N, C-alpha and C positions, 0 to 999 in steps of 0.2 A: 785239430780242435777248432781252429778258426774257420776252416771249410765247413765243418759240421754245423757250427753256429750260424754261418751265413746261409747254408742250405735250409736250416730249420726256420730261419726268419722268412725266407722266401716261401717255404711251404705253408707257414702260418698265414701269411698274407693271402695265400691262394685258397684257404679253407672255405671262405664264403662261396667260392665257385664250385666247391665239391659238395657242400651241404646247403640245399635251398633254404632250410630253416635259419641258418646263420645269415644268409644274404638278406632274408626278409627282416630279420631282427637288426641288421646293420652291425653285426659283431663278428669277431674271429673266434676260433675254437678256444675255449678256456683251458682245456687240458694241454693243447699245444702251446698256449701262452706260458703255462707253468713249466713245460719242458724247455722252452726258450730261456726262461729265467735260470733254470738249472744249468743249462749250457753256458750262459753268461758267467755264472759263478765258477764253473769248471775252467773256462777260458782264463778268467782272472787269476785263479790259483796257479794254473799250469804255465801260462805265458807272461803273467804280470800285466796284461792289458787292463786298462781301467774298466770298471763296471759302467755300463751305460747309465747316464744320469738324466733324469727328467728335467726339462727346463724349469728354471725358477719362475714362480708366479707369485702374485701378490698374496699375502696372508691376511687373515682377518684378525681384528683385535678382539680377544675373548678374555673372559675372566671366569676361570673354573672355580666352583664353590667346593668347600669341604663337604664330604659326604655327611649326612645326618648321623649323629651318634646313635640314634635309635635303631639304625639299620643293622648294627652289628649282631645283636643277639635276638632280635624280635623276628616274628614271622613276616610274611609278605604283606600282611595287613598294615604294617608300619608304613609301607609305600602305598598310599591310598589311591592314587590316580594312574590310569593308563592313558598315555598320550600317543597318538598316531597321526602321521600326515605324510603326504608326498612332498618332497623337497627338490626344487630346481636349484642346483648349485654347481659351481665349478668343482671339478674333482679335487683341485688343489686345496680347497677349503675344508674338505671333509675330515682331515686329520685333526684340525683344531676343533671342529664341531664335535667329534667323538670325545675329545678330551673334556670338553664342557659337560657333555652328557655323563661321562664317567664320574663326574663329581657331584651329580645331582640325583642319581637314581640307579636302578638295576634292571635286569631282564631286558637289556638293550639289544635290539636287533636292527641293523642297518644294512639293507641290501640294495643293489642297483649299480649304476655307473654311467659314465658318459653324460653326466649332467643331470641325472634324475635318480632319486633315491626314495625308497620306502622306509620310513623311520618309525620305531616303536620303542617306548620306554615306560617303566613304572617309576613314579616319582611323587614326592609331596609338593614339589615346586613347579606348578603348571606354567607360571609366567616365565621362569628361566628356561624351561624346555622349549617353549615357543620362541623366546627371544634369541636363543642360540640359532634357530633356523633363520630368523630375520637377519642376523649378522652374516650368515653363510650364503643366503640366497632368498628364494621366495617359497614359503610353505603354502600348501593348498590342501583342501579336503581334510582339514583338521578335525580329529575326533578325540573327545575326552570322555573317559568312562570312570565312574566311581567304583572301584573294585569291591568296596564293602557292599555294594548293591548288586554286583555281578559276580564274576568268577573270583574266588579267593584262592590264591596259590600259596603253597607252603615254602619254607625257607630253602629247601634243597633245589627248587625250581629256579630261583633267582640267583643263587650263588653259582658262579662259574661251574666248574666240574667238581662236585663234592666228593669227599672221600667215600670210596665204595663200601667201607664197612658200615657206614650209616644207612646204606641202601640194601643191606643183606637181611633177608628174613630171619626172624628168631626161631623159626621152626627147625626141627632136626633135618640135617642134610639128606636129601633123597639120593638114591644111586645115580640118577641122571637129573641134573639141574638145568634150569633155563636162565640164561642171561639175556635181557632185552634192553634195547636202546629206545628210550622214550623221552618225551618232554611234555609237561603239563601235569598238574597234581591229580586231576581227574583221570587222565590216561594211566598214570602210575598206579592209582588205586585199583583200577580195573585189572591191569596186568598182574598186580599182586594177588588179587582175589582169584585169578585164574591159575595160580601156582608158580608164578615167576619167582625165582630165588634171589636174583640180584638185578638191580636196575642201574643203568648207565644213562646219564643225561646226554641227549644229542638229538639231532634232527636236521631239518633243512637249514643249511648254512652254519650248523653247529656240530660238525663231525667229531666224534671222539677219536682219540689216537689208538693205534694198535696196543701200545703199552697200557692204556686204560682198560681195554677189553681183556688183555691178558690178566691184569690185576683182578678184574671182575670175575673172570673164570676161576682163578685160583681161590678167590674169597668164598666161593660157593661151598667148599668143603666136600664136594661130591666127586665120585670117581670118573664120571663122564659129564660133558656139558654140551648143551645145544644153544646156539646164539641166534637171536632174532634181531637182525639189523634194522628192519622196518624203514629202510630208505635205500634206494639203489646206489647212492654215493657212499654209503657206509659198508655195503656188502664186500667190496675188495679189501677193506681194512679188516673186517671180521674174518675173512678167509685166510688171513695170515696167522691167526692165533694158534691154530692147531700145530704149526711147526715150531712154536715157541714155548709149548708146555709139554709135560711128560704124561699126559692123559688124553683120552680121545675127546676131540672137539669137532662138532659138525655145525654147519651153518644152514639154516632154512632161509632160502632167498626171498624173504619178505621185503617188499618195496614200500609198504605203507603200514600205518598203525592198524587199520582195519584188517589187513592181511595177517598181521600179528595176532589180533583177536581170534580170527578164524583158525589159525594154526594151533593156538593154545587149546582149543576144544578137543583136539586129537592128542594132546600131550599125555603120556603115560610115564610117571616118574620111575616105575620099576623096569621099564624097557630100556634097551641100550640107546645111546645117542644116535646111532645109525638107523635103528628101527624107528625112533621118534622122528628123525629128520624126514624119512620117507612118508610116514603118515601125515605129519604136520605140513609138509610141502604140498601134498595132495589136497589137504583141507584148505590151505591158503589159496590154491589155484582156483578154487570154486567160487571165490568172492570177487566181485567187481569193485575195485577201490576207486573212489572219486573224491574230489575236493573243490571247494570254492575259495578263490582268492581274488585280489584286485590287481589289475594290470598296472605296471609301472613304466611301460613304454608302448608306443604305437607299433603295431606289427600286423602282418597278414597271416591268417591261418586258414586251414581247410574249412573252418566253421564261419569264416568271414573276417572282416576288418576289425581289429581290436584297437581301441584308443585308450590313452592314459586315463585311469580312473574307472574304466569298465570293470564289471564283475564277470569273472570267467569261471566256467565249470571245466575241470580237468580230469582226465584219466591218464593211464600210462601211455595212451596213444596220442595224447595232445589235447588241444582245446576242443571241447565238445559244444559248449554253449557260451553265449555272450549276451549280457544284459546290463541295464543301468542300475538295477537293484539286486541285492543278494538273493532274495527269495525268487525273483524271476529267473535268475541264472540257475538256481537250484532246480526249479520246477522244469525248466527247459532241458536240463541235464537228465532228469528222470524220464522225461518223455522220449528221449533218444536212447536210453539204456535199458529201460524196463522191458521184459518179455513176459508172456503168460506163465512161464515156468518159475518165475521169481516168487519167493514166499516171505522173505524177511529183508527189511531195510534198517540198518543201524545208523543213527545220527550221532556224531560226536561234536559237541559244541565247543568251540575255541574262543580265544579272545576276539572280541568284536561281535560275537553272536548276541542277539537280543531276544527277549521273550517274544516280542512282536514278530520277528522274522521266523523264529522257530515255529510259532503258531501258524503263520502263513504256509510254511513248508509242510507241516504235518497235516493241516486241514486239506491242502491240495492232495496229499498222498492218500488220505482216508477217502476223499471223494473220487479220485481218479482210479485208485487201486484198492477197493474196499476189502478184498480178501487177503491183502498183504499185511503182515504184522510190522509195526513200526516201533523201534526202541530208540529212546533218546537218553544220552549220557553226557554229563559235563566233562569236558576234557581239559580245557585250559591251555591248549597248544597255541603258540603265537603264529601270526601270518595267515593262518587258515581258519576263518570263523566257523567253517563247517567241513567235517570229514564224513564221507558216506561209505557204507558197505552194503552191497546188494547181493543177496544170496537166494 
């Protein structure tokens, strides 16, 4: 066991030499890190060796506030403001930072590491949300949005993982039902309108467990089930469900929300799960999925140098465009992806999308590609102000 652990540690340290993208980003493989943690735990249980302990670092003085009592039963409108920023902070201070945020809001997303974090929260207390960052480090590129004037999300979006019975359609169960993993009130509404039986909350950095997907599949009441994971990290979890239930379950390997949309166009509730999976997979493969997000670290990509705060356009192949503004990143993305064969562009607006940026993007598309139809839908997804589907 000790030998295995030692070999794993050495292999993990070498991963940046095996994958250039890791070396460029200055990180080791995240999956390998998880495996090493697992081996540490096994070694501790089997041999009694102590678990590796991170060195003690100074903590920050924080004062977590009690959650607002209005948050309990109301909708997301009770939490009026969305606060987002990049935070330069020692990793050792982030646990206390998260505790403070847990006491003042919901829809909390904190991603990053090695001293740089992208932070997002819905709260009524703007001052406390920013003060927590000042205690932990240095916030920058602070953005505050009044949710009553922008995207309004419903209760199930901001509550951790809600009970699945609340997300099951009231319609009679079809022979074959769809379970879809989504985040964002607008995204959920569209998926429901396209025939999804059960919705499971999840997405980037919010993976549902296998148990949650099993529960969701059982809750459909159908004899067969098709799962749309809509994220490459959720696909392995979804693929375990079939072995844990006593009815047929198939997985359509959708890696994004827009691939899920495209797949649902081919859904036939009267066909078998296997037949649906075949047709839906083909439909999903015909869409190019892309997204806009903000860089949280400096790195080098095939598209060029990326600096913290840049807006980047992404596809499954990596970074395609880099710009200082959202609309410029989006427009450059389309210039590189569009071909004469494309007929439809779907735009899903997420948190951080603005009417001005949406207008700039759509005006560019209408001028540059006058024969292409453009559809815009409110999605409400965090982290990605815009998702795009090109068909």
